[in-house]
N, C-alpha and C positions, 0 to 999 in steps of 0.2 A: 110958455111959462108950464103950461100943462104937459106938454111933451116931456120937458125935463124933469118933471116929477115921475111921468111914466118910465123915463129911462133909470132914474135913480131908484124905483120901485124894482124894475128888471133886475138890475145889478143886485141889489138887495136880496132878491128872491135867488138870483143864480148862485151868491155866495151862501146863502142859507142852505140851499139844496147840496152844494159841495161840501159843506161842512157836515151835514146828516150823513152823506154818503162817506165822508171820512171816518165819522164816527163809527158806522156801521162796518166799514173795512177794519177799523183798530179792533172792533169787538170780535170780529171772525179772525183776526190775527192771534188775538189772546186766545181764543178757542183753539186755534191750529197748534199754538205753542204749548198750550196744556195737553192737547193729544199727544204731541211729539215727545212731552216728557213721560207719559203714561207709556208710550210705546218704548221709550228707551229702557224704562224700569222693567218693563215685561220681557224684553229682548235680554237684559241682564239677569234675570231671573231664569229665564229659558237656557241661557249659556251655563250658568250654575247647574241647572238640573242635568244638562246634557252631561257636564265634566262629572256629575256624581254618577250619572248612570253608566258612563263609560268606565268609571273607576271600580264601581260594582261588578260590571261585566268582566274587565280584566282578573278581577279577584276571583270571580267564578270560575273563569277558564284555567286560570292556574290551578285552583283546587280539584277541578274535573281531570286536568292533565296528570295531576298528582296520583290521583284514584285510580286512572286509567293506567298509569305506569306501574302503580304497586300491584296490580291486576295481571301485569305481565302480558298486556295486549300489545300486538306488534304496532310499530310506529305508524304504517299505513292505515290501519285501522281506527288509531287515535285520531288521525289527522281527518278521516272521513267522518268519525263521531263529531269531532268538535266544529267541522265546517258545517254538517246537517245541525246540530244542536243550536250553535251561536249564529248561523247564517253568515259567516265570514269567509274569506277567501283562502285557500290552501297556503298561500305565501305567508299571510300573516300567522296561521298555525305553526308553519315551519320555522319562523323567527321566534316563536316561543317555546319551541323545543329544546 
């Protein structure tokens, strides 16, 4: 009879420990989910900012091209100037010309 009560106590203890571990796991999963939501929001904002920066850079390049053309600067010098100033490839500049 005493050993039967010990077996019941052992089962109850094991179940309690498993419940506690599951509760801890669930709490960790909630934290992970919250962090993932924050990461997703930050990535979305970053993409928006990158897009805005790219748009501003393109506008700036176009304005610089206009100025350099109005100054009657040769195309080869314009390409060198734009590639150096905006750190872009020569092929990208040629596409804009």
